[in-house]
Residue frames as qw, qx, qy, qz and C-alpha x, y, z in Angstrom:
[[0.616, -0.570, -0.473, 0.270, 195.44, 102.32, 113.74],
 [0.011, -0.870, 0.115, -0.479, 195.83, 105.60, 115.53],
 [0.735, -0.188, -0.434, 0.486, 198.68, 105.51, 118.08],
 [0.144, -0.869, 0.025, -0.473, 198.72, 108.13, 120.85],
 [0.495, 0.049, -0.605, 0.622, 200.95, 108.80, 123.83],
 [0.432, -0.753, -0.208, -0.451, 199.16, 109.80, 127.04],
 [0.194, 0.323, -0.658, 0.652, 200.47, 110.72, 130.46],
 [0.197, -0.346, -0.830, 0.391, 198.88, 109.98, 133.81],
 [0.128, 0.591, 0.495, -0.625, 195.44, 111.60, 134.16],
 [0.204, 0.336, -0.403, -0.826, 195.32, 112.53, 130.47],
 [0.600, 0.350, 0.661, -0.285, 192.34, 111.42, 128.42],
 [0.021, 0.106, -0.637, -0.763, 191.18, 110.98, 124.86],
 [0.581, 0.325, 0.326, -0.671, 187.75, 111.23, 123.34],
 [0.159, 0.085, 0.890, 0.419, 186.17, 108.73, 120.97],
 [0.079, -0.621, -0.647, -0.435, 183.29, 110.35, 119.18],
 [0.184, -0.616, 0.028, -0.765, 181.22, 112.72, 121.29],
 [0.703, -0.521, 0.051, -0.481, 180.39, 110.45, 124.21],
 [0.952, -0.161, -0.164, 0.201, 183.29, 108.09, 125.03],
 [0.017, -0.880, 0.413, -0.236, 186.23, 109.17, 127.18],
 [0.921, -0.060, -0.275, 0.268, 189.27, 107.03, 127.97],
 [0.177, -0.901, 0.294, -0.266, 191.46, 108.27, 130.83],
 [0.642, 0.241, -0.624, 0.375, 194.85, 106.99, 132.04],
 [0.621, -0.730, -0.109, -0.264, 194.21, 106.40, 135.76],
 [0.565, -0.697, 0.435, 0.077, 197.51, 104.88, 136.86],
 [0.698, 0.545, -0.462, 0.048, 200.75, 103.45, 135.55],
 [0.668, -0.572, 0.464, -0.101, 202.52, 100.70, 137.51],
 [0.485, -0.286, 0.753, 0.342, 205.45, 99.16, 135.64],
 [0.014, 0.022, -0.759, -0.651, 204.07, 97.52, 132.52],
 [0.020, -0.566, -0.824, 0.015, 200.43, 97.80, 133.68],
 [0.069, -0.103, -0.072, -0.990, 198.23, 100.74, 132.82],
 [0.121, 0.513, 0.784, -0.329, 194.80, 101.30, 134.37],
 [0.046, -0.193, -0.412, -0.889, 192.33, 102.94, 132.03],
 [0.264, 0.428, 0.619, -0.603, 189.00, 104.48, 132.93],
 [0.023, 0.211, 0.691, 0.691, 186.33, 104.37, 130.24],
 [0.308, 0.417, 0.452, -0.726, 183.24, 106.56, 130.33],
 [0.124, -0.029, -0.732, -0.669, 180.65, 105.53, 127.77],
 [0.642, -0.106, -0.026, -0.759, 176.88, 105.36, 127.39],
 [0.614, -0.167, 0.713, -0.294, 175.31, 102.20, 128.82],
 [0.853, 0.428, 0.183, -0.234, 174.36, 100.99, 125.33],
 [0.438, 0.714, -0.547, -0.004, 178.05, 100.80, 124.30],
 [0.977, -0.205, -0.029, 0.046, 179.46, 97.32, 124.85],
 [0.086, 0.802, -0.572, 0.146, 182.98, 97.33, 126.27],
 [0.985, -0.150, 0.085, -0.010, 184.74, 93.94, 126.33],
 [0.300, -0.676, 0.615, 0.273, 188.39, 93.03, 126.78],
 [0.613, 0.488, -0.496, -0.373, 189.55, 91.45, 123.52],
 [0.169, 0.304, -0.931, 0.110, 191.23, 88.45, 125.20],
 [0.422, 0.120, 0.729, -0.525, 187.98, 87.58, 127.02],
 [0.684, 0.470, -0.005, -0.558, 186.01, 87.75, 123.79],
 [0.472, 0.479, -0.717, -0.182, 188.57, 85.46, 122.11],
 [0.106, -0.159, 0.928, -0.321, 188.35, 82.99, 125.03],
 [0.592, 0.287, 0.486, -0.576, 184.56, 82.86, 124.73],
 [0.657, 0.530, -0.309, -0.437, 184.79, 82.33, 120.96],
 [0.274, 0.400, -0.874, 0.016, 187.31, 79.50, 121.47],
 [0.309, 0.003, 0.833, -0.460, 185.12, 77.90, 124.15],
 [0.677, 0.400, 0.197, -0.586, 182.10, 78.08, 121.82],
 [0.563, 0.507, -0.586, -0.287, 184.07, 76.39, 119.04],
 [0.070, 0.257, -0.940, 0.215, 185.19, 73.61, 121.40],
 [0.487, 0.161, 0.639, -0.573, 181.63, 73.10, 122.65],
 [0.707, 0.466, -0.109, -0.521, 180.32, 72.84, 119.08],
 [0.442, 0.443, -0.774, -0.097, 183.02, 70.29, 118.21],
 [0.156, -0.130, 0.892, -0.403, 182.30, 68.30, 121.37],
 [0.641, 0.283, 0.380, -0.604, 178.59, 68.21, 120.56],
 [0.659, 0.490, -0.420, -0.386, 179.36, 66.98, 117.03],
 [0.306, 0.342, -0.884, 0.091, 181.60, 64.15, 118.30],
 [0.361, 0.005, 0.752, -0.552, 179.10, 63.24, 121.02],
 [0.732, 0.369, 0.079, -0.568, 176.41, 62.89, 118.33],
 [0.555, 0.469, -0.660, -0.191, 178.77, 60.71, 116.30],
 [0.048, 0.220, -0.923, 0.312, 179.41, 58.40, 119.29],
 [0.569, 0.160, 0.508, -0.627, 175.68, 58.19, 120.00],
 [0.742, 0.433, -0.245, -0.450, 175.17, 57.05, 116.41],
 [0.339, 0.386, -0.856, 0.051, 177.90, 54.41, 116.82],
 [0.263, -0.046, 0.818, -0.510, 176.02, 53.12, 119.89],
 [0.694, 0.330, 0.213, -0.603, 172.73, 53.02, 117.97],
 [0.633, 0.476, -0.543, -0.279, 174.42, 51.18, 115.11],
 [0.087, 0.298, -0.918, 0.246, 175.89, 48.70, 117.58],
 [0.479, 0.133, 0.662, -0.561, 172.45, 47.99, 119.05],
 [0.695, 0.465, 0.006, -0.549, 170.81, 47.81, 115.62],
 [0.848, 0.454, -0.242, -0.126, 173.27, 45.63, 113.75],
 [0.918, -0.261, 0.041, 0.295, 176.12, 44.48, 115.92],
 [0.492, -0.596, 0.256, 0.581, 179.78, 45.31, 115.71],
 [0.502, 0.238, 0.556, 0.618, 179.93, 45.23, 111.89],
 [0.094, 0.773, 0.430, 0.457, 177.50, 48.15, 111.62],
 [0.452, -0.757, -0.273, 0.385, 178.69, 50.01, 114.71],
 [0.339, -0.527, 0.225, 0.746, 181.38, 51.94, 112.87],
 [0.451, 0.593, 0.567, 0.352, 179.36, 52.52, 109.69],
 [0.228, 0.144, 0.086, 0.959, 180.01, 55.94, 108.16],
 [0.045, -0.721, -0.615, 0.316, 177.67, 58.47, 109.70],
 [0.246, 0.598, 0.269, 0.714, 176.59, 61.63, 107.88],
 [0.052, 0.142, -0.333, 0.931, 176.21, 64.99, 109.63],
 [0.573, -0.275, -0.184, -0.750, 172.45, 64.42, 109.65],
 [0.510, -0.295, 0.691, -0.419, 172.96, 61.30, 111.77],
 [0.905, 0.259, 0.037, -0.334, 172.02, 58.87, 109.03],
 [0.696, -0.251, 0.618, 0.268, 173.95, 55.70, 108.30],
 [0.304, 0.639, -0.388, -0.590, 175.46, 56.40, 104.87],
 [0.002, 0.189, -0.947, -0.259, 175.77, 52.70, 104.00],
 [0.099, -0.425, -0.893, -0.106, 172.13, 51.96, 104.79],
 [0.120, -0.251, -0.023, -0.960, 169.88, 55.04, 104.54],
 [0.587, -0.459, -0.542, -0.389, 166.92, 53.09, 105.97],
 [0.616, -0.434, -0.478, 0.450, 168.59, 53.26, 109.38],
 [0.075, 0.828, 0.138, 0.537, 167.78, 56.82, 110.27],
 [0.334, 0.141, -0.545, 0.756, 169.05, 56.81, 113.81],
 [0.456, -0.458, -0.100, -0.757, 165.52, 57.60, 115.03],
 [0.544, -0.399, 0.511, -0.532, 163.84, 56.15, 118.12],
 [0.940, 0.038, 0.253, -0.225, 163.19, 52.76, 116.49],
 [0.429, 0.699, -0.564, -0.097, 166.66, 52.27, 115.03],
 [0.279, -0.414, 0.845, -0.191, 167.33, 49.34, 117.37],
 [0.806, 0.213, 0.450, -0.321, 164.68, 47.23, 115.69],
 [0.295, -0.214, 0.780, 0.508, 165.91, 44.86, 112.98],
 [0.579, 0.418, -0.076, -0.696, 164.15, 45.09, 109.64]]
C-alpha cells in the first residue's frame, strides 16, 4: 500500500485519467474529490461490504424458507412423523426419494 500525505487542495493522480483532490479537512473527516472517466466504478468500501453481507443474508433466508416449505409439504404428505424428515439441498426427502416435493407431493402413494 502506498501511503501519502496531502494538504488541503493538493491532489494525486492514479494512472493518466484519475485525480483525487483533498477538498476540505474538518476534524477527523476529510472530503475528497475524485475525477475519473464515467466507465470507472467508484464505490465506498463499507457500502460494498454492506451489500455483500445483505446478499449473503438473503441467500441464507431463501435456503431456510425452502427448508420450511419442504417441512410443510412433508406434513401434508405424511403427517407429523414425516414433517421433519431430512431434506436435501435439492428439496428431496432423503428418507424417501419418491417424495420429490413437486406439485403432487401431498398425494399419498
